[in-house]
Backbone bond lengths (Angstrom), bond angles and torsions (degrees), N, CA, C in turn:
res aa  C-N    CA-C-N  psi(-1)  N-CA   C-N-CA  omega(-1)  CA-C   N-CA-C  phi
1 M - - - 1.453 - - 1.527 109.75 -
2 F 1.313 116.73 -35.40 1.455 119.65 179.61 1.533 111.12 -62.61
3 V 1.310 116.66 -40.89 1.474 120.78 -178.67 1.527 110.43 -65.19
4 V 1.339 116.87 -43.21 1.464 120.82 179.23 1.525 110.14 -64.85
5 N 1.314 116.69 -42.89 1.460 121.42 179.01 1.524 111.09 -62.33
6 K 1.312 116.78 -45.12 1.472 121.22 179.62 1.526 110.98 -63.07
7 A 1.327 117.43 -42.56 1.466 121.15 -179.68 1.522 110.95 -65.07
8 A 1.333 116.90 -41.98 1.465 120.20 -178.85 1.520 110.97 -65.94
9 L 1.316 117.02 -43.51 1.461 119.78 -178.58 1.530 112.04 -73.28
10 D 1.330 117.29 -30.02 1.465 120.00 176.12 1.527 112.03 -68.29
11 H 1.337 117.01 -27.23 1.462 120.72 178.37 1.519 111.78 -92.37
12 R 1.330 115.70 22.10 1.466 124.41 174.07 1.524 113.74 64.14
13 M 1.323 116.92 32.75 1.464 119.74 173.67 1.526 107.78 -80.04
14 N 1.305 115.98 135.63 1.458 120.85 179.44 1.525 108.94 -62.50
15 S 1.321 117.17 134.49 1.462 120.17 -176.36 1.523 112.02 -65.26
16 F 1.329 118.10 -34.35 1.459 120.43 178.43 1.527 111.24 -67.25
17 V 1.314 116.72 -38.10 1.461 120.80 177.75 1.523 109.91 -67.21
18 F 1.317 117.03 -41.26 1.463 120.83 178.83 1.523 110.96 -63.18
19 I 1.318 117.21 -42.35 1.466 120.93 178.44 1.524 110.37 -63.81
20 F 1.336 117.78 -41.36 1.464 121.02 177.83 1.523 110.85 -60.68
21 Y 1.335 117.71 -47.51 1.460 121.00 179.77 1.523 111.07 -63.14
22 R 1.326 117.04 -39.80 1.460 120.80 -179.97 1.527 110.70 -64.03
23 Q 1.326 117.15 -44.41 1.462 120.95 179.51 1.531 111.31 -66.92
24 A 1.327 117.15 -39.37 1.466 120.87 179.01 1.533 110.62 -65.02
25 A 1.316 117.36 -43.17 1.466 120.62 179.60 1.524 110.92 -64.96
26 T 1.314 117.01 -40.16 1.459 120.30 178.81 1.520 111.02 -66.17
27 S 1.316 116.72 -40.28 1.469 119.97 178.36 1.520 110.94 -63.25
28 L 1.309 117.44 -44.00 1.463 120.67 179.43 1.527 111.62 -66.81
29 F 1.324 116.69 -30.99 1.462 120.44 178.35 1.533 111.36 -73.22
30 L 1.321 116.95 -40.12 1.464 120.72 -175.75 1.525 113.69 -84.15
31 L 1.302 118.46 -21.57 1.461 121.53 -176.61 1.530 113.08 -56.46
32 P 1.338 121.34 -49.69 1.470 119.60 179.40 1.531 112.79 -63.27
33 I 1.302 117.46 -35.13 1.465 121.10 179.29 1.523 110.26 -65.06
34 V 1.308 116.63 -44.44 1.464 120.85 179.93 1.525 110.69 -65.84
35 V 1.308 117.00 -42.01 1.476 120.20 179.77 1.525 110.06 -61.69
36 L 1.321 117.70 -44.13 1.465 120.33 179.92 1.529 111.24 -65.67
37 L 1.298 118.03 -41.89 1.460 120.51 -179.58 1.521 111.47 -67.76
38 E 1.308 118.00 -40.14 1.457 120.77 -179.89 1.527 111.68 -70.63
39 R 1.316 117.18 -32.29 1.461 120.40 179.24 1.536 110.13 -66.43
40 K 1.329 117.81 -36.72 1.449 121.22 -179.50 1.525 111.93 -72.07
41 L 1.325 118.23 -26.79 1.457 121.02 -178.96 1.520 113.12 -77.15
42 I 1.316 116.87 -25.60 1.472 120.04 -176.57 1.511 111.24 -85.23
């Protein structure tokens, strides 16, 4: 993650935009896992 962060900021990407994209990607990655786990609990 440090390497990706360093590369993005070195190419003049706004840090707030990078944080938004990082959070959005993580949410999309974790959403199917959470749905599957919650479905098994009910």
